[in-house]
Each structure stands twice: as structure tokens, then as C-alpha cells.
C-alpha positions as CSV (number, residue, x, y, z in Angstrom):
1,X,0.0,0.0,0.0
2,X,2.8,2.4,0.9
3,X,4.6,1.7,-2.4
4,X,1.4,2.5,-4.3
5,X,1.0,5.8,-2.4
6,X,4.7,6.7,-3.0
7,X,4.3,5.9,-6.7
8,X,1.2,8.0,-6.9
9,X,2.9,11.0,-5.2
10,X,5.9,10.7,-7.5
11,X,3.7,10.6,-10.6
12,X,1.7,13.6,-9.2
13,X,4.9,15.5,-8.6
14,X,6.2,14.8,-12.1
15,X,2.9,16.0,-13.5
16,X,3.1,19.3,-11.5
17,X,6.7,19.9,-12.6
18,X,5.8,19.2,-16.2
19,X,2.8,21.6,-15.9
20,X,5.0,24.4,-14.5
21,X,7.7,23.9,-17.1
22,X,5.0,23.9,-19.9
23,X,3.5,27.1,-18.6
24,X,6.9,28.8,-18.4
25,X,7.6,27.7,-22.0
26,X,4.3,29.1,-23.1
27,X,4.9,32.3,-21.3
28,X,8.4,32.6,-22.9
29,X,6.9,31.9,-26.3
30,X,4.3,34.6,-25.8
31,X,6.9,37.1,-24.7
32,X,9.1,36.3,-27.7
33,X,6.1,36.7,-30.0
34,X,5.3,40.1,-28.5
35,X,9.0,41.1,-28.9
36,X,9.0,39.8,-32.5
37,X,5.9,42.0,-33.3
38,X,7.5,45.0,-31.6
39,X,10.8,44.6,-33.5
40,X,9.0,44.2,-36.8
41,X,7.0,47.4,-36.2
42,X,10.3,49.1,-35.5
43,X,11.9,47.7,-38.6
44,X,8.8,48.7,-40.7
45,X,9.2,52.3,-39.5
46,X,12.9,52.3,-40.4
47,X,12.0,50.8,-43.8
48,X,9.6,53.7,-44.5
49,X,12.3,56.1,-43.5
50,X,14.6,54.3,-46.0
51,X,12.1,54.9,-48.8
52,X,12.1,58.6,-48.1
53,X,15.8,59.0,-47.4
54,X,17.6,55.8,-48.3
55,X,21.1,57.4,-48.0
56,X,20.7,57.9,-44.3
57,X,20.7,54.2,-43.4
58,X,23.5,53.0,-45.7
59,X,27.0,52.8,-44.3
60,X,30.4,52.1,-45.7
61,X,33.2,51.1,-43.2
62,X,36.7,49.7,-43.5
63,X,36.8,46.0,-42.8
64,X,39.7,44.1,-44.4
65,X,43.2,45.0,-45.5
66,X,44.2,44.9,-49.2
67,X,46.4,41.9,-48.5
68,X,43.5,40.1,-46.8
69,X,41.4,40.7,-50.0
70,X,44.1,39.4,-52.3
71,X,44.4,36.3,-50.2
72,X,40.7,35.7,-50.3
73,X,40.6,36.1,-54.1
74,X,43.6,33.7,-54.3
75,X,41.9,31.1,-52.2
76,X,38.6,31.5,-54.2
77,X,40.4,31.1,-57.5
78,X,42.2,28.0,-56.3
79,X,38.9,26.4,-55.2
80,X,37.2,27.5,-58.5
81,X,40.0,26.0,-60.6
82,X,39.0,22.6,-59.3
83,X,35.3,22.9,-58.5
84,X,34.1,25.7,-60.7
85,X,31.6,28.5,-59.9
86,X,27.9,27.9,-59.2
87,X,25.3,29.8,-61.1
88,X,21.9,28.6,-59.7
89,X,22.2,28.8,-55.9
90,X,19.7,31.7,-55.8
91,X,16.5,30.9,-57.5
92,X,15.2,34.4,-58.4
93,X,18.4,36.4,-58.9
94,X,21.3,34.0,-59.3
95,X,24.9,35.2,-59.3
96,X,28.1,33.5,-60.3
97,X,29.2,32.5,-56.8
98,X,29.8,29.9,-54.1
99,X,29.5,29.8,-50.4
100,X,32.4,31.0,-48.3
101,X,32.3,27.8,-46.4
102,X,34.4,26.3,-49.1
103,X,37.2,28.7,-48.2
104,X,38.3,27.9,-44.6
105,X,40.9,30.6,-44.3
106,X,38.7,33.3,-45.7
107,X,35.7,32.2,-43.7
108,X,37.5,32.5,-40.4
109,X,38.7,36.0,-41.3
110,X,35.3,37.3,-42.4
111,X,33.2,35.7,-39.6
112,X,35.6,37.3,-37.1
113,X,34.9,40.7,-38.6
114,X,31.2,39.8,-38.8
115,X,30.9,39.4,-35.0
116,X,33.3,42.2,-34.1
117,X,32.2,44.9,-36.6
118,X,29.3,44.1,-39.0
119,X,26.8,42.8,-36.4
120,X,27.5,45.7,-34.0
121,X,27.2,48.2,-36.8
122,X,23.8,46.7,-38.0
123,X,22.6,46.8,-34.4
124,X,23.5,50.4,-34.1
125,X,22.2,51.5,-37.5
126,X,18.8,49.8,-37.1
127,X,18.3,49.7,-33.3
128,X,18.1,45.9,-33.2
129,X,19.7,43.8,-30.6
130,X,23.0,42.2,-31.8
131,X,22.1,38.8,-30.2
132,X,19.1,38.5,-32.4
133,X,21.1,38.8,-35.6
134,X,22.2,35.7,-37.5
135,X,23.9,35.1,-40.8
136,X,21.6,33.5,-43.4
137,X,24.0,33.3,-46.3
138,X,27.7,34.3,-47.0
139,X,29.2,33.9,-50.5
140,X,31.8,35.2,-52.9
141,X,30.6,36.6,-56.2
142,X,32.3,37.1,-59.5
143,X,31.3,39.5,-62.2
144,X,33.0,39.2,-65.6
145,X,32.7,40.8,-69.0
146,X,31.4,38.2,-71.4
147,X,29.7,36.2,-68.7
148,X,27.6,37.5,-65.8
149,X,28.6,41.2,-65.7
150,X,25.6,42.7,-63.8
151,X,22.6,41.9,-61.7
152,X,19.2,43.5,-62.3
153,X,17.2,45.5,-59.7
154,X,15.9,43.3,-56.9
155,X,15.4,42.9,-53.1
156,X,17.4,40.4,-51.2
157,X,15.9,37.5,-49.3
158,X,17.1,39.0,-46.1
159,X,16.3,41.9,-43.7
160,X,19.9,43.3,-43.9
161,X,22.7,42.8,-46.4
162,X,26.3,43.7,-46.7
163,X,28.8,43.6,-49.6
164,X,32.6,43.6,-49.2
165,X,34.7,44.9,-52.0
166,X,37.7,42.6,-52.8
167,X,39.3,44.3,-55.8
168,X,39.3,47.5,-57.9
169,X,41.1,46.4,-61.1
170,X,37.9,46.6,-63.2
171,X,35.8,49.3,-64.9
172,X,32.2,50.0,-64.2
173,X,30.5,48.0,-61.5
174,X,29.3,48.9,-58.1
175,X,26.0,48.6,-56.2
176,X,23.2,50.9,-57.4
177,X,20.7,52.0,-54.8
178,X,18.1,54.6,-55.5
179,X,20.0,56.0,-58.5
180,X,23.3,56.2,-56.6
181,X,26.2,53.9,-57.4
182,X,28.3,52.8,-54.4
183,X,31.8,51.6,-55.1
184,X,33.5,51.1,-51.7
185,X,37.3,50.9,-51.6
186,X,39.0,47.6,-51.5
187,X,38.4,46.0,-48.1
188,X,35.5,48.2,-47.2
189,X,32.0,46.9,-46.6
190,X,28.7,48.4,-47.7
191,X,25.8,47.8,-45.2
192,X,22.2,48.4,-46.1
193,X,18.7,47.0,-45.8
194,X,18.2,44.0,-48.0
195,X,14.7,45.1,-48.7
196,X,15.9,48.2,-50.6
197,X,15.7,47.9,-54.3
198,X,19.3,47.6,-55.6
199,X,21.3,46.2,-58.5
200,X,24.7,45.1,-59.5
201,X,25.8,47.9,-61.9
202,X,27.4,46.5,-65.1
203,X,31.2,46.1,-65.3
204,X,32.7,47.1,-68.7
205,X,36.2,45.7,-68.2
206,X,38.0,43.1,-66.1
207,X,36.6,41.1,-63.2
208,X,34.9,42.2,-60.0
209,X,35.0,40.1,-56.8
210,X,32.8,40.7,-53.8
211,X,31.7,38.9,-50.7
212,X,27.9,39.2,-50.0
213,X,26.2,38.4,-46.8
214,X,22.5,38.1,-45.9
215,X,21.5,38.8,-42.2
216,X,18.2,38.1,-40.6
217,X,16.7,38.3,-37.1
218,X,16.0,35.3,-34.9
219,X,13.8,35.8,-31.8
220,X,13.4,32.1,-30.9
221,X,16.7,31.2,-29.2
222,X,15.2,31.5,-25.7
223,X,12.5,28.8,-26.4
């Protein structure tokens, strides 16, 4: 009889604990949902400001040295000489590219700058908490006369975007946003809202290499 009572009490205790944990999880989920809606409203207001004054929320900052950029291009060309470039990774607006995951030395260098410089800059620019930002995609792109030499006007599949210039031994090119062409110096990064209409301006000579990153917001880490 005592064993049955003890077993019943243990089961009851487990049910109570499970109920408490479940309620806390639901409460956490509701809080995150509310935060998500709040942040989206904030981002919507910023986006409307972008449309009126897009230049205000676009920033160019120094990120890598020229030597870093040369080493990244070298590693990319070594990889491409064996594996080639991809042209269908992005369904709607494909570029000649491949993920930076294939370039271990370059990946370490760029992700280090991502956490130390790019994420804090996005956080400051858009009033979004750094810990909610995550990298959705990171890839190196090649534009070349006679092949893919431009990219038509589009919006990215991300909330925020950045483009790192790796070289300048080409003519034309740049990123066109609201009738202004941005051509950051080698090693500099252009940060902007991925939901702004922009295009890859045509190059007319040489090859242009850039690293592009897509950044989104994740509110679910606490669940």
C-alpha cells in the first residue's frame, strides 16, 4: 500500500513539474512573439524612412586590408579552378558564386569581422539587438565581362545585407541603390537594408570580386 501511495505521489509531482515547465515555456513563447511583433514594427518604421531617405541608413566602413582581400581572391580562384563556380544557388536572382564555407581561411577572417564589426554596426544602425542577428548566407561573387557582368534590380531574401569589395582592377561595376552607385574601396563593406531595391551595376572591363552576406533576425533562441 505504501509503495502505491509513494508511486502516486511521484507521478503527481512529475505532472506538477511538467505543468510548471510547460506554462513557463508558453509564457516565454508569448513574450518572444510580442517582442517579435515589436521589433517588426520598429523595422517597418525604419524601412519607411529608407524609402524617403535611403542614403541615411546606408553605411560604408573599413573592414579588411588589401592583403586580406588578395588572399581571399587567391583562395577562391584556387577552389574554383578545381570545383568551378555555381550559377543557380539563388532561385530568383542567381549570381556566379559559391559559399564562403568552401574557403576555410577566408571564412575565419570574415566571420571574425562579422561578429566584431558588422553585427554591432547593424545593431547600431537599425536599433536591433545584436544577439538576435544571424547570418543567413555568406558567399563570394564574380562579375566578368562576357559572362555575368551585372545583376538586375531586386530585393534580397534578407532583412539586412552587406557587400565587401575585394578588388578594384575593373571598370564600371558597383552597387546601385536609388540612382546612386556605391563603389567602396578595396576591403570596405557596404551595409544596407536587403529590402531596398538595388542592382549590380554592369562592369565594362576586367573582373569584379565581392563577398555578399545576408543577415536576418532570430527571436526564438530562448525557447
